[in-house]
N, CA, C and O atoms as a CHARMM CRD file, in Angstrom:
* protein
*
  332
    1    1 MET  N    101.13600 111.37600  92.35400 PROA 1      0.00000
    2    1 MET  CA   101.51200 110.15800  91.65000 PROA 1      0.00000
    3    1 MET  C    100.64500 108.98300  92.08100 PROA 1      0.00000
    4    1 MET  O    100.19200 108.20600  91.24100 PROA 1      0.00000
    5    2 GLU  N    100.41400 108.84900  93.36100 PROA 2      0.00000
    6    2 GLU  CA    99.58400 107.72800  93.82000 PROA 2      0.00000
    7    2 GLU  C     98.18100 107.79400  93.24600 PROA 2      0.00000
    8    2 GLU  O     97.62600 106.76900  92.85000 PROA 2      0.00000
    9    3 ALA  N     97.60000 108.98900  93.19700 PROA 3      0.00000
   10    3 ALA  CA    96.24700 109.12800  92.66000 PROA 3      0.00000
   11    3 ALA  C     96.22200 108.74800  91.18100 PROA 3      0.00000
   12    3 ALA  O     95.28700 108.10100  90.71200 PROA 3      0.00000
   13    4 GLU  N     97.25400 109.15600  90.46100 PROA 4      0.00000
   14    4 GLU  CA    97.33900 108.81500  89.04000 PROA 4      0.00000
   15    4 GLU  C     97.48200 107.30700  88.85600 PROA 4      0.00000
   16    4 GLU  O     96.86700 106.72100  87.96600 PROA 4      0.00000
   17    5 GLN  N     98.28800 106.69300  89.69400 PROA 5      0.00000
   18    5 GLN  CA    98.48200 105.24100  89.62500 PROA 5      0.00000
   19    5 GLN  C     97.18000 104.50500  89.93800 PROA 5      0.00000
   20    5 GLN  O     96.83200 103.53400  89.26600 PROA 5      0.00000
   21    6 ARG  N     96.47300 104.96600  90.95000 PROA 6      0.00000
   22    6 ARG  CA    95.18600 104.34000  91.29000 PROA 6      0.00000
   23    6 ARG  C     94.19900 104.48400  90.14500 PROA 6      0.00000
   24    6 ARG  O     93.46700 103.54500  89.83100 PROA 6      0.00000
   25    7 ALA  N     94.17500 105.65100  89.51900 PROA 7      0.00000
   26    7 ALA  CA    93.25800 105.87600  88.40000 PROA 7      0.00000
   27    7 ALA  C     93.59300 104.95000  87.22900 PROA 7      0.00000
   28    7 ALA  O     92.69600 104.40800  86.58400 PROA 7      0.00000
   29    8 THR  N     94.88200 104.77200  86.96200 PROA 8      0.00000
   30    8 THR  CA    95.30300 103.87000  85.88800 PROA 8      0.00000
   31    8 THR  C     94.90800 102.43500  86.20000 PROA 8      0.00000
   32    8 THR  O     94.39800 101.72400  85.33500 PROA 8      0.00000
   33    9 GLN  N     95.14300 102.01300  87.42700 PROA 9      0.00000
   34    9 GLN  CA    94.77300 100.65100  87.82800 PROA 9      0.00000
   35    9 GLN  C     93.26600 100.44400  87.73900 PROA 9      0.00000
   36    9 GLN  O     92.80500  99.38300  87.31900 PROA 9      0.00000
   37   10 ARG  N     92.50400 101.45200  88.13200 PROA 10     0.00000
   38   10 ARG  CA    91.04700 101.36700  88.05500 PROA 10     0.00000
   39   10 ARG  C     90.60000 101.24800  86.59300 PROA 10     0.00000
   40   10 ARG  O     89.69800 100.47200  86.27800 PROA 10     0.00000
   41   11 ALA  N     91.23300 102.01600  85.71000 PROA 11     0.00000
   42   11 ALA  CA    90.88800 101.95000  84.28500 PROA 11     0.00000
   43   11 ALA  C     91.21400 100.57300  83.70400 PROA 11     0.00000
   44   11 ALA  O     90.44100 100.02600  82.91700 PROA 11     0.00000
   45   12 HSD  N     92.35400 100.02000  84.09600 PROA 12     0.00000
   46   12 HSD  CA    92.70400  98.67100  83.62800 PROA 12     0.00000
   47   12 HSD  C     91.69300  97.65000  84.13400 PROA 12     0.00000
   48   12 HSD  O     91.26000  96.77900  83.38100 PROA 12     0.00000
   49   13 ARG  N     91.32200  97.75100  85.38400 PROA 13     0.00000
   50   13 ARG  CA    90.36700  96.78800  85.95300 PROA 13     0.00000
   51   13 ARG  C     89.01200  96.90300  85.25800 PROA 13     0.00000
   52   13 ARG  O     88.36900  95.89000  84.98300 PROA 13     0.00000
   53   14 THR  N     88.57800  98.12100  84.97600 PROA 14     0.00000
   54   14 THR  CA    87.31600  98.32700  84.26700 PROA 14     0.00000
   55   14 THR  C     87.37100  97.68200  82.88600 PROA 14     0.00000
   56   14 THR  O     86.41800  97.02500  82.46700 PROA 14     0.00000
   57   15 ALA  N     88.48500  97.86700  82.17800 PROA 15     0.00000
   58   15 ALA  CA    88.65100  97.25300  80.85500 PROA 15     0.00000
   59   15 ALA  C     88.69200  95.73100  80.95500 PROA 15     0.00000
   60   15 ALA  O     88.14100  95.03400  80.10300 PROA 15     0.00000
   61   16 ASP  N     89.34500  95.21600  81.99900 PROA 16     0.00000
   62   16 ASP  CA    89.41200  93.76300  82.20300 PROA 16     0.00000
   63   16 ASP  C     88.01500  93.17300  82.39300 PROA 16     0.00000
   64   16 ASP  O     87.66200  92.16900  81.77400 PROA 16     0.00000
   65   17 VAL  N     87.23200  93.80900  83.25300 PROA 17     0.00000
   66   17 VAL  CA    85.88400  93.31400  83.55300 PROA 17     0.00000
   67   17 VAL  C     85.00800  93.37500  82.30100 PROA 17     0.00000
   68   17 VAL  O     84.25800  92.44000  82.02000 PROA 17     0.00000
   69   18 ALA  N     85.10200  94.46600  81.55400 PROA 18     0.00000
   70   18 ALA  CA    84.31300  94.59200  80.32500 PROA 18     0.00000
   71   18 ALA  C     84.69400  93.49500  79.33000 PROA 18     0.00000
   72   18 ALA  O     83.82300  92.90500  78.69100 PROA 18     0.00000
   73   19 TRP  N     85.98000  93.22400  79.20200 PROA 19     0.00000
   74   19 TRP  CA    86.45200  92.16400  78.30800 PROA 19     0.00000
   75   19 TRP  C     85.88200  90.82000  78.73300 PROA 19     0.00000
   76   19 TRP  O     85.39500  90.05600  77.90000 PROA 19     0.00000
   77   20 GLU  N     85.94200  90.53200  80.03200 PROA 20     0.00000
   78   20 GLU  CA    85.43400  89.25500  80.54800 PROA 20     0.00000
   79   20 GLU  C     83.93300  89.11800  80.32000 PROA 20     0.00000
   80   20 GLU  O     83.45200  88.02600  80.01700 PROA 20     0.00000
   81   21 ARG  N     83.19700  90.20000  80.46200 PROA 21     0.00000
   82   21 ARG  CA    81.74200  90.14500  80.22300 PROA 21     0.00000
   83   21 ARG  C     81.44400  89.85200  78.76200 PROA 21     0.00000
   84   21 ARG  O     80.54600  89.06900  78.45200 PROA 21     0.00000
   85   22 ARG  N     82.19100  90.47500  77.86900 PROA 22     0.00000
   86   22 ARG  CA    81.97100  90.24100  76.43100 PROA 22     0.00000
   87   22 ARG  C     82.36400  88.82800  76.03400 PROA 22     0.00000
   88   22 ARG  O     81.66500  88.18000  75.25500 PROA 22     0.00000
   89   23 ARG  N     83.46900  88.35700  76.56100 PROA 23     0.00000
   90   23 ARG  CA    84.01300  87.06300  76.16100 PROA 23     0.00000
   91   23 ARG  C     83.48600  85.89500  76.97700 PROA 23     0.00000
   92   23 ARG  O     83.45300  84.76300  76.49500 PROA 23     0.00000
   93   24 GLY  N     83.06900  86.16500  78.21900 PROA 24     0.00000
   94   24 GLY  CA    82.62800  85.09000  79.09500 PROA 24     0.00000
   95   24 GLY  C     83.75900  84.14600  79.44700 PROA 24     0.00000
   96   24 GLY  O     83.52700  82.97300  79.73700 PROA 24     0.00000
   97   25 SER  N     84.97900  84.65200  79.42200 PROA 25     0.00000
   98   25 SER  CA    86.14900  83.80700  79.63300 PROA 25     0.00000
   99   25 SER  C     87.27700  84.63100  80.22700 PROA 25     0.00000
  100   25 SER  O     87.26100  85.86100  80.18500 PROA 25     0.00000
  101   26 THR  N     88.24600  83.93500  80.77500 PROA 26     0.00000
  102   26 THR  CA    89.44200  84.62400  81.25100 PROA 26     0.00000
  103   26 THR  C     90.66100  84.23100  80.42700 PROA 26     0.00000
  104   26 THR  O     91.79100  84.50800  80.82900 PROA 26     0.00000
  105   27 GLY  N     90.45300  83.60300  79.30600 PROA 27     0.00000
  106   27 GLY  CA    91.56300  83.26300  78.42000 PROA 27     0.00000
  107   27 GLY  C     92.07200  81.84500  78.60900 PROA 27     0.00000
  108   27 GLY  O     91.80700  81.19100  79.61700 PROA 27     0.00000
  109   28 ASP  N     92.80400  81.39800  77.61600 PROA 28     0.00000
  110   28 ASP  CA    93.36000  80.04600  77.59500 PROA 28     0.00000
  111   28 ASP  C     94.79800  80.07800  78.11900 PROA 28     0.00000
  112   28 ASP  O     95.66700  80.66500  77.47400 PROA 28     0.00000
  113   29 PRO  N     95.06600  79.46200  79.27000 PROA 29     0.00000
  114   29 PRO  CA    96.42700  79.47600  79.82500 PROA 29     0.00000
  115   29 PRO  C     97.48300  78.93300  78.85500 PROA 29     0.00000
  116   29 PRO  O     98.62700  79.38600  78.87600 PROA 29     0.00000
  117   30 ALA  N     97.11500  77.98000  78.01700 PROA 30     0.00000
  118   30 ALA  CA    98.07000  77.42300  77.05400 PROA 30     0.00000
  119   30 ALA  C     98.50100  78.48600  76.03700 PROA 30     0.00000
  120   30 ALA  O     99.64400  78.48800  75.58200 PROA 30     0.00000
  121   31 ARG  N     97.59100  79.37400  75.69000 PROA 31     0.00000
  122   31 ARG  CA    97.93300  80.46200  74.76200 PROA 31     0.00000
  123   31 ARG  C     99.01600  81.34600  75.37000 PROA 31     0.00000
  124   31 ARG  O     99.98100  81.71100  74.69800 PROA 31     0.00000
  125   32 TRP  N     98.84800  81.68700  76.65200 PROA 32     0.00000
  126   32 TRP  CA    99.85500  82.50600  77.32300 PROA 32     0.00000
  127   32 TRP  C    101.19400  81.76700  77.39500 PROA 32     0.00000
  128   32 TRP  O    102.24200  82.37400  77.17500 PROA 32     0.00000
  129   33 GLU  N    101.17400  80.49800  77.69300 PROA 33     0.00000
  130   33 GLU  CA   102.41800  79.72800  77.79700 PROA 33     0.00000
  131   33 GLU  C    103.16300  79.66200  76.46200 PROA 33     0.00000
  132   33 GLU  O    104.39200  79.60200  76.43600 PROA 33     0.00000
  133   34 ARG  N    102.42300  79.67400  75.36800 PROA 34     0.00000
  134   34 ARG  CA   103.06300  79.70300  74.04600 PROA 34     0.00000
  135   34 ARG  C    103.63000  81.09300  73.73900 PROA 34     0.00000
  136   34 ARG  O    104.66200  81.22000  73.08000 PROA 34     0.00000
  137   35 LEU  N    102.95400  82.11100  74.21600 PROA 35     0.00000
  138   35 LEU  CA   103.34500  83.49000  73.92500 PROA 35     0.00000
  139   35 LEU  C    104.51300  83.97400  74.77600 PROA 35     0.00000
  140   35 LEU  O    105.41700  84.63000  74.26000 PROA 35     0.00000
  141   36 ARG  N    104.51100  83.66700  76.04800 PROA 36     0.00000
  142   36 ARG  CA   105.48000  84.25000  76.97800 PROA 36     0.00000
  143   36 ARG  C    106.93100  84.13100  76.52800 PROA 36     0.00000
  144   36 ARG  O    107.65000  85.12900  76.58300 PROA 36     0.00000
  145   37 PRO  N    107.40100  82.96600  76.08700 PROA 37     0.00000
  146   37 PRO  CA   108.81000  82.87200  75.67200 PROA 37     0.00000
  147   37 PRO  C    109.15800  83.79900  74.50300 PROA 37     0.00000
  148   37 PRO  O    110.30300  84.23200  74.36500 PROA 37     0.00000
  149   38 ARG  N    108.17500  84.09400  73.67500 PROA 38     0.00000
  150   38 ARG  CA   108.41600  84.94900  72.50900 PROA 38     0.00000
  151   38 ARG  C    108.58400  86.41800  72.88600 PROA 38     0.00000
  152   38 ARG  O    109.00200  87.22800  72.05800 PROA 38     0.00000
  153   39 LEU  N    108.25900  86.76300  74.12600 PROA 39     0.00000
  154   39 LEU  CA   108.38600  88.14600  74.58300 PROA 39     0.00000
  155   39 LEU  C    109.77400  88.45500  75.13500 PROA 39     0.00000
  156   39 LEU  O    110.07700  89.61000  75.43400 PROA 39     0.00000
  157   40 ALA  N    110.60900  87.44400  75.27000 PROA 40     0.00000
  158   40 ALA  CA   111.92000  87.61200  75.90900 PROA 40     0.00000
  159   40 ALA  C    112.76400  88.71000  75.26300 PROA 40     0.00000
  160   40 ALA  O    113.50100  89.41000  75.95800 PROA 40     0.00000
  161   41 ASP  N    112.66800  88.86600  73.96500 PROA 41     0.00000
  162   41 ASP  CA   113.49000  89.85400  73.26300 PROA 41     0.00000
  163   41 ASP  C    112.75600  91.15500  72.95400 PROA 41     0.00000
  164   41 ASP  O    113.31700  92.04800  72.31900 PROA 41     0.00000
  165   42 VAL  N    111.51800  91.26600  73.39700 PROA 42     0.00000
  166   42 VAL  CA   110.75400  92.49000  73.16100 PROA 42     0.00000
  167   42 VAL  C    111.09200  93.47900  74.27600 PROA 42     0.00000
  168   42 VAL  O    110.95200  93.14500  75.45300 PROA 42     0.00000
  169   43 PRO  N    111.53400  94.69200  73.92800 PROA 43     0.00000
  170   43 PRO  CA   111.85300  95.67300  74.96800 PROA 43     0.00000
  171   43 PRO  C    110.64200  95.98100  75.84900 PROA 43     0.00000
  172   43 PRO  O    109.50800  96.04200  75.37400 PROA 43     0.00000
  173   44 VAL  N    110.90300  96.16900  77.11900 PROA 44     0.00000
  174   44 VAL  CA   109.82800  96.44000  78.07900 PROA 44     0.00000
  175   44 VAL  C    109.07000  97.71100  77.68800 PROA 44     0.00000
  176   44 VAL  O    107.86100  97.79500  77.90000 PROA 44     0.00000
  177   45 THR  N    109.75900  98.68600  77.12700 PROA 45     0.00000
  178   45 THR  CA   109.06800  99.91200  76.71400 PROA 45     0.00000
  179   45 THR  C    108.04700  99.62900  75.62000 PROA 45     0.00000
  180   45 THR  O    106.98700 100.25500  75.59100 PROA 45     0.00000
  181   46 ARG  N    108.34600  98.70600  74.72800 PROA 46     0.00000
  182   46 ARG  CA   107.37800  98.33400  73.68400 PROA 46     0.00000
  183   46 ARG  C    106.18900  97.60300  74.29200 PROA 46     0.00000
  184   46 ARG  O    105.05000  97.80100  73.86900 PROA 46     0.00000
  185   47 LEU  N    106.45900  96.75000  75.29400 PROA 47     0.00000
  186   47 LEU  CA   105.36900  96.05800  75.98700 PROA 47     0.00000
  187   47 LEU  C    104.45000  97.07400  76.65600 PROA 47     0.00000
  188   47 LEU  O    103.22700  96.94600  76.61000 PROA 47     0.00000
  189   48 ARG  N    105.05400  98.08400  77.27700 PROA 48     0.00000
  190   48 ARG  CA   104.25500  99.12700  77.93400 PROA 48     0.00000
  191   48 ARG  C    103.40000  99.87000  76.92200 PROA 48     0.00000
  192   48 ARG  O    102.21800 100.11300  77.16600 PROA 48     0.00000
  193   49 GLU  N    103.98600 100.23200  75.78900 PROA 49     0.00000
  194   49 GLU  CA   103.22400 100.94200  74.76000 PROA 49     0.00000
  195   49 GLU  C    102.03600 100.12000  74.27800 PROA 49     0.00000
  196   49 GLU  O    100.96100 100.66700  74.03200 PROA 49     0.00000
  197   50 ALA  N    102.22000  98.82500  74.14400 PROA 50     0.00000
  198   50 ALA  CA   101.16400  97.94800  73.62400 PROA 50     0.00000
  199   50 ALA  C    100.06600  97.66800  74.63800 PROA 50     0.00000
  200   50 ALA  O     98.90900  97.46800  74.26800 PROA 50     0.00000
  201   51 THR  N    100.42900  97.65200  75.92200 PROA 51     0.00000
  202   51 THR  CA    99.46000  97.23900  76.93900 PROA 51     0.00000
  203   51 THR  C     98.94600  98.36600  77.81800 PROA 51     0.00000
  204   51 THR  O     97.83800  98.28500  78.34900 PROA 51     0.00000
  205   52 GLY  N     99.73800  99.41500  77.97500 PROA 52     0.00000
  206   52 GLY  CA    99.38500 100.47500  78.91100 PROA 52     0.00000
  207   52 GLY  C     99.78200 100.15300  80.34100 PROA 52     0.00000
  208   52 GLY  O     99.54100 100.95300  81.24500 PROA 52     0.00000
  209   53 TYR  N    100.37800  99.00700  80.55400 PROA 53     0.00000
  210   53 TYR  CA   100.82500  98.61300  81.89100 PROA 53     0.00000
  211   53 TYR  C    102.13200  99.33000  82.23500 PROA 53     0.00000
  212   53 TYR  O    102.81100  99.85100  81.35000 PROA 53     0.00000
  213   54 SER  N    102.47300  99.35300  83.50300 PROA 54     0.00000
  214   54 SER  CA   103.72300  99.97000  83.94900 PROA 54     0.00000
  215   54 SER  C    104.92000  99.15400  83.46500 PROA 54     0.00000
  216   54 SER  O    104.80000  97.97500  83.13300 PROA 54     0.00000
  217   55 LEU  N    106.07700  99.81700  83.43400 PROA 55     0.00000
  218   55 LEU  CA   107.30100  99.10900  83.05200 PROA 55     0.00000
  219   55 LEU  C    107.56300  97.94200  83.98900 PROA 55     0.00000
  220   55 LEU  O    107.96900  96.86300  83.55600 PROA 55     0.00000
  221   56 ARG  N    107.32900  98.16200  85.26600 PROA 56     0.00000
  222   56 ARG  CA   107.55600  97.10000  86.25300 PROA 56     0.00000
  223   56 ARG  C    106.65500  95.89300  85.97600 PROA 56     0.00000
  224   56 ARG  O    107.11400  94.75100  85.96500 PROA 56     0.00000
  225   57 HSD  N    105.36000  96.16800  85.75200 PROA 57     0.00000
  226   57 HSD  CA   104.43000  95.06900  85.49000 PROA 57     0.00000
  227   57 HSD  C    104.83100  94.33500  84.20500 PROA 57     0.00000
  228   57 HSD  O    104.79300  93.10600  84.14700 PROA 57     0.00000
  229   58 CYS  N    105.21400  95.09800  83.18200 PROA 58     0.00000
  230   58 CYS  CA   105.63700  94.47400  81.92400 PROA 58     0.00000
  231   58 CYS  C    106.87600  93.61600  82.11900 PROA 58     0.00000
  232   58 CYS  O    106.97200  92.52800  81.55200 PROA 58     0.00000
  233   59 SER  N    107.82500  94.09500  82.91300 PROA 59     0.00000
  234   59 SER  CA   109.02300  93.28100  83.13900 PROA 59     0.00000
  235   59 SER  C    108.67700  92.02300  83.91800 PROA 59     0.00000
  236   59 SER  O    109.29500  90.97700  83.72000 PROA 59     0.00000
  237   60 HSD  N    107.68800  92.11800  84.80600 PROA 60     0.00000
  238   60 HSD  CA   107.26500  90.94000  85.57000 PROA 60     0.00000
  239   60 HSD  C    106.59300  89.90200  84.67600 PROA 60     0.00000
  240   60 HSD  O    106.86900  88.70900  84.80400 PROA 60     0.00000
  241   61 PHE  N    105.71800  90.33800  83.77500 PROA 61     0.00000
  242   61 PHE  CA   105.09400  89.29800  82.94700 PROA 61     0.00000
  243   61 PHE  C    106.04400  88.79300  81.87400 PROA 61     0.00000
  244   61 PHE  O    105.92500  87.64400  81.44900 PROA 61     0.00000
  245   62 ARG  N    106.97200  89.60900  81.42600 PROA 62     0.00000
  246   62 ARG  CA   107.97200  89.10900  80.47900 PROA 62     0.00000
  247   62 ARG  C    108.85700  88.04600  81.13600 PROA 62     0.00000
  248   62 ARG  O    109.29500  87.09800  80.48500 PROA 62     0.00000
  249   63 ALA  N    109.11100  88.22000  82.43600 PROA 63     0.00000
  250   63 ALA  CA   109.93500  87.26100  83.19000 PROA 63     0.00000
  251   63 ALA  C    109.14000  86.05000  83.66300 PROA 63     0.00000
  252   63 ALA  O    109.71600  85.10900  84.20800 PROA 63     0.00000
  253   64 GLY  N    107.82500  86.06100  83.46200 PROA 64     0.00000
  254   64 GLY  CA   107.00300  84.93200  83.87900 PROA 64     0.00000
  255   64 GLY  C    106.56000  84.98800  85.32700 PROA 64     0.00000
  256   64 GLY  O    106.08700  83.98900  85.86900 PROA 64     0.00000
  257   65 LEU  N    106.70700  86.15100  85.96500 PROA 65     0.00000
  258   65 LEU  CA   106.31600  86.28700  87.37100 PROA 65     0.00000
  259   65 LEU  C    104.82400  86.53500  87.54400 PROA 65     0.00000
  260   65 LEU  O    104.24300  86.15900  88.56200 PROA 65     0.00000
  261   66 VAL  N    104.20600  87.16200  86.56100 PROA 66     0.00000
  262   66 VAL  CA   102.76300  87.40900  86.57300 PROA 66     0.00000
  263   66 VAL  C    102.23000  87.16600  85.16400 PROA 66     0.00000
  264   66 VAL  O    102.99200  87.13900  84.19800 PROA 66     0.00000
  265   67 VAL  N    100.93700  86.99400  85.05900 PROA 67     0.00000
  266   67 VAL  CA   100.28000  86.80500  83.76300 PROA 67     0.00000
  267   67 VAL  C     99.44100  88.04700  83.48200 PROA 67     0.00000
  268   67 VAL  O     98.57800  88.39400  84.28800 PROA 67     0.00000
  269   68 PRO  N     99.67500  88.72600  82.35700 PROA 68     0.00000
  270   68 PRO  CA    98.84300  89.88100  82.03300 PROA 68     0.00000
  271   68 PRO  C     97.43000  89.42900  81.68200 PROA 68     0.00000
  272   68 PRO  O     97.20300  88.26700  81.34600 PROA 68     0.00000
  273   69 HSD  N     96.49900  90.34600  81.76400 PROA 69     0.00000
  274   69 HSD  CA    95.11700  90.00900  81.43700 PROA 69     0.00000
  275   69 HSD  C     95.02100  89.59900  79.96000 PROA 69     0.00000
  276   69 HSD  O     95.67900  90.19000  79.10400 PROA 69     0.00000
  277   70 PRO  N     94.21100  88.60000  79.67300 PROA 70     0.00000
  278   70 PRO  CA    94.07500  88.12000  78.28900 PROA 70     0.00000
  279   70 PRO  C     93.65000  89.18700  77.28300 PROA 70     0.00000
  280   70 PRO  O     93.86400  89.01500  76.08300 PROA 70     0.00000
  281   71 ARG  N     93.05500  90.27900  77.74500 PROA 71     0.00000
  282   71 ARG  CA    92.63300  91.31500  76.79300 PROA 71     0.00000
  283   71 ARG  C     93.81500  91.94400  76.05900 PROA 71     0.00000
  284   71 ARG  O     93.62400  92.55200  75.00600 PROA 71     0.00000
  285   72 VAL  N     95.02700  91.81400  76.59100 PROA 72     0.00000
  286   72 VAL  CA    96.20300  92.39500  75.93100 PROA 72     0.00000
  287   72 VAL  C     97.02500  91.36500  75.16100 PROA 72     0.00000
  288   72 VAL  O     98.00800  91.72400  74.51300 PROA 72     0.00000
  289   73 TRP  N     96.64200  90.10700  75.22200 PROA 73     0.00000
  290   73 TRP  CA    97.43500  89.06400  74.58200 PROA 73     0.00000
  291   73 TRP  C     97.57200  89.26000  73.07300 PROA 73     0.00000
  292   73 TRP  O     98.64600  89.01700  72.52400 PROA 73     0.00000
  293   74 ALA  N     96.52200  89.69000  72.39700 PROA 74     0.00000
  294   74 ALA  CA    96.60700  89.87700  70.94000 PROA 74     0.00000
  295   74 ALA  C     97.65200  90.93500  70.59800 PROA 74     0.00000
  296   74 ALA  O     98.42100  90.75800  69.65300 PROA 74     0.00000
  297   75 ALA  N     97.68800  92.02400  71.35000 PROA 75     0.00000
  298   75 ALA  CA    98.69400  93.06700  71.12400 PROA 75     0.00000
  299   75 ALA  C    100.09500  92.52500  71.37500 PROA 75     0.00000
  300   75 ALA  O    101.03100  92.84200  70.64100 PROA 75     0.00000
  301   76 LEU  N    100.23400  91.71400  72.40400 PROA 76     0.00000
  302   76 LEU  CA   101.53600  91.11700  72.70800 PROA 76     0.00000
  303   76 LEU  C    101.95400  90.12600  71.62600 PROA 76     0.00000
  304   76 LEU  O    103.13200  90.03800  71.28000 PROA 76     0.00000
  305   77 GLU  N    100.99400  89.38500  71.09600 PROA 77     0.00000
  306   77 GLU  CA   101.29400  88.44400  70.01000 PROA 77     0.00000
  307   77 GLU  C    101.81300  89.18700  68.78300 PROA 77     0.00000
  308   77 GLU  O    102.73300  88.71600  68.11300 PROA 77     0.00000
  309   78 GLN  N    101.23100  90.33500  68.49100 PROA 78     0.00000
  310   78 GLN  CA   101.71200  91.12700  67.35600 PROA 78     0.00000
  311   78 GLN  C    103.15200  91.57100  67.57600 PROA 78     0.00000
  312   78 GLN  O    103.97900  91.48700  66.66800 PROA 78     0.00000
  313   79 LEU  N    103.45000  92.04100  68.78100 PROA 79     0.00000
  314   79 LEU  CA   104.81900  92.46100  69.09500 PROA 79     0.00000
  315   79 LEU  C    105.80100  91.30700  68.97500 PROA 79     0.00000
  316   79 LEU  O    106.92000  91.47400  68.49000 PROA 79     0.00000
  317   80 ALA  N    105.37200  90.15000  69.41600 PROA 80     0.00000
  318   80 ALA  CA   106.24800  88.97500  69.43900 PROA 80     0.00000
  319   80 ALA  C    106.32200  88.26800  68.08800 PROA 80     0.00000
  320   80 ALA  O    107.10300  87.33300  67.91200 PROA 80     0.00000
  321   81 GLY  N    105.51200  88.71500  67.14200 PROA 81     0.00000
  322   81 GLY  CA   105.49200  88.05100  65.84600 PROA 81     0.00000
  323   81 GLY  C    104.77600  86.71500  65.89000 PROA 81     0.00000
  324   81 GLY  O    104.99100  85.85200  65.03800 PROA 81     0.00000
  325   82 ALA  N    103.91200  86.55100  66.90400 PROA 82     0.00000
  326   82 ALA  CA   103.20400  85.28100  67.07300 PROA 82     0.00000
  327   82 ALA  C    101.79800  85.33800  66.52300 PROA 82     0.00000
  328   82 ALA  O    101.12900  84.30900  66.43300 PROA 82     0.00000
  329   83 GLY  N    101.34200  86.50300  66.15800 PROA 83     0.00000
  330   83 GLY  CA    99.95000  86.61500  65.74900 PROA 83     0.00000
  331   83 GLY  C     99.78000  86.93000  64.29600 PROA 83     0.00000
  332   83 GLY  O     98.65200  87.05200  63.81900 PROA 83     0.00000
């Protein structure tokens, strides 16, 4: 399980870095602040399906404890009906 988790985290980090290289940005914090409240009613399992993140990580960003990488914000906006 640990090896699988490390591999998943490595894949996410690789995707994050590639996104940042293409965009030259880490995203607009105001965009996240507008989106986060709209995720309150989205089930964590749907957040996981859209982002590939763990249920725990999804529950943390839905609660405002962490900010997901901007590369997944568009998918989250679709789920929240914000996009």
